[in-house]
Residue, then its C-alpha position, 0 to 999 in steps of 0.5 A: m474135135n479134130d485139131k489142138r485148137h481148144q488148147i490156145p487160150e490154155l497154152l497162152q495162159e501158161l506162156n503169161g500171155l500175149q508176150k513177145g514171140n508167144s504166138k509163134e510158139v503156140s503156133l509151133q505147138t498147135g499147128i495153128p496159124e499164128a494169126d488165128i493164135y494171136g486172134v484168140g488171145s487178143f480177144y480176152h482181157l486177161l491174155a491181151d494185157p498180161n503185164t497188169k497184174i492189179r485189176v481194180c473193179t469199176g462196176l457200180s456197187c464197187r464205184m460206189s464203194g471207192a474203187d475211183e481212189i482204189l485205182e488212183t492210189a494204186k497208179k501214184m504207188g506204180l503198180p502194174t494196174a488198170e480198171c476192169s469190169c465186174l468180179a463177181a464180188c459186189d457183195k464186198p466192194p470195193a473189189v480187186l484182182r490180184d493177178r487171177a484171185t479177187l480180193p474183197q473190200v481193198t482198201v487205200e491203205s492195203i493199197e499203200e502198204t504194197e510199197g509198189d510190189w503188187e504180189k503184197l497186196m492183200s485184203d483185210f477182210a480175207g487175210d492171208k487165207k487162200s479163200w474168202k466167203g461173203e454173207v449169206g441167209p437166212k442164216i439155217d441149215d434146213p435142207e427141207k426148206l432150202p434146196l441149196n441150203l448154202l450153211g449145209k454140210q457137204n455130202f458126197d453120198g450121191n443119193g440124187l445121182k444113185k436114185t438116177l440110176s436107178q429110174t429112166p431118164e424120162v422119169t428123171i426129167k418129168e421131175i424136173e418138169n414137174s419142179g418148174l425150174q427155170g434156167r437161174g442164169g438170167a434167160g429163165f428157160p425152163a430147164a426140163f425142155k432142154w434135157n428132152a431135147v439133147l435126150k431126143q437127138e439121134e447123135k449119140t455123142r453128147y456133151v454137159v457143160l457148166n456155165a460158170d462165167e459169173g460175170e453181170p455186175g450185181t451177180f455173185k451167187d455163183r461163187e458162193i455155190m461153188l465155196r460152200r456147196p461145190d457137192l451139189v454142182i457136181e452132182g448135178l452135172a453127174i446126174a445130167a450126164k447121166v440123163i442125157g448120155a453124156k460121158e464127158i462134162y465141161l466146166y466153163l469157170r470165169g478166170e477170176f474164179e481161181f478159189p472156187k475152182v479149188e473146191m469144185r476139184k475137191a468135191i469131185q474128188g470127194f465123190k470119187d472117194n465114195g467110188l462115184l462118177e469113175d466113169l465120167e471125164f471133168h474138164f476144167h476151162d478157165g476163162q480169160g476175161a470176156y463178159i460175152c462168154g456168159e451167153e452159151t453160144a459164145l461160151l462154147e466157142a471159147l471152149e473150142g478155143k476161138r474168139g468168144m463170139p455169139r453164134l446164130k441161132p438156129p441151130f441151138p445147143v441142144e442140136k449142135g452145141l460143142w464140136q457141133k454135139p447135141t450139148l446140155i448148157h446149165n448155170v451153176e444155180t440151176i444145175a445146183c438145184i438138181p439133186s434135191i428136186v431128184s431126191r425130194g421130187g419136183k412138187w416139193f420144189k415147186d411148192l417152195g415158191i411164192t408167184e412161180p416154182g422154186i427157191k431163188l438165190y437173190c444177190i443185194s448189194g449197194h446201199v443196204k446194211n447187209p450186202g449178200i446172197y439170200e435164198m429166198p422164195l421166188g417172188i419176193t419183194l425188195d422191202e422182203l429182200v431188204e429186211e433180210a438184208g438188215g435193212y435200207i442205207g438212205r432213202l430208197k431212190a432206184f434198184s436194178p432187180g437183175g444185175a446192169s441188163s435188167g436197167f433201172l426202176p423207180a422206188s414205187f416198184r418195190n413191192v413188185p414180186l421179183d419173179f420172171k413174169g412180174l418184172q417182165k410187164t414193167g419192162s425189165m427183168l429178174g436176170s441172175a437177180g443181181v439186186v443193186v439198191l441205190n439211195d437218194s445220194i445217187n444221181m441216175k445219170w452217173a449210175v447209168a454212165q457206169q452201165l453203159e461203159f461197161f457194155e461198151r467195154e465188154s461189146c464183142g464188137q460182132c454186130a455193128p449195131c452193138r459195136i457202134g451203139t454202145r459207143y454212141l450212147r456212152e459217148a451221149l451220155e458222158s457229153k450230157i454230164d460233161g456239159t459238152e453237147s454239141s450238133n457234131k456230137p452224140s445226143l441223147e435226143f436220139t437215144e430211142d433210135v439207137s436202142w430201136q437198132m441195137t435191139e433189132g440187129s443184134i444177135c445176142g442178148l448184151g446188144q439187145i438190152a445194152s441200152l436198157p440203163l439208160t432208157s429205163a432211167q430216163k422214163y423214171f428219172p427225167k429230173d436227173f437228166e435236165 
């Protein structure tokens, strides 16, 4: 890095966002033009609107649990309130962001008890604790069968790291290749391929980056990993750094992850107390509220202090990533699998799966009795997952197998393996494995509307097909729901054409899949659109 641009988001946060005069102040501190400072700050929700202190999640799971009533009550109480996108607390809805702390299961009574003072807002579930945890399963502590073993005790001995240091980088990468580990953040890309690609670069300055910008509606697994097993994440990052020859590790945590960040810092200190990690430098970066930064190149732009807009690829991050240097980027769950793979062997991990290699953390919310995170063999079915989560509430109508990006599937697909290839054949995707279950009390037009609203709000606006298409589809469905369709308004008649334009003309995954909730619901639930 050759300037102070990367400091812009942090400096604006310290000054409480884009308040009057703050762009000029940061410009004076960094030497970056004031217009650039404003351009960066206005891109991120938490910086652009710093005076909104109460943000109510209006994701699908939260809206099904009364988020709209929470929002209305907060406004009546005079709280500085607005709606926001998913807060990664779909298992404990409705969720509310108080400044930068995510509160679960907030009630109307909790809002009323504030008496108009936002700082008094509490969650009955979390109480006055500094942190809270959700439901996880299975209810066992078994590192032999569970690579992440969320109920296990944290371990700072660094056995996987020590083994890595005793062998060549190629041997470690071979074990990862043998494990069949694929990216657990959404794309399902083979992990070993990335490691090899970075290792083979001629440039010797390299970086490891943790993508903990968990924002996909229906997904909250990374939150629990960082709260319960931050030791696995930190050790996995250290192993990665040693293998590819990196000395610096950047951890990008979404700004709403105030509590997980505390646990991650504790884990780093835990290893240092055992004489480990002394030659590695860890940098924490707070996200500032932008779903698009979950896309790896948008995340890199954010780390560099820019607006989080995806880059054109190629070149890929393994060649030219952070500050144009070779960069290994992994999701939290992916990197947390590394220590056990290194310690126990790739074959051990691979054999844990059913239809595809390994174990997977499945998030499940919506109409099930025990929403939460379940560490299960990759390839289980929806019925098997729901059985682990206590059973259905009501009669199953539809489900999203991999967050908002995966669209909707009907109940007849309940026995399709929840894996990468099986779901791809259905026209859906496993994605982040954020499963949202809907019973027959839900009209699919309404459910789709929540997802389309989300994608329109979170589009970065860089690609015209995405920027215009997300708005067009949302307005077309809104007109259908309101009964205000007319020839001079967007129409669902053109859904297929708009979807094609978005898929073919967008450079990142958001624009390419943003129409899927609508197109899949129209395909499988046509009566709901009559």
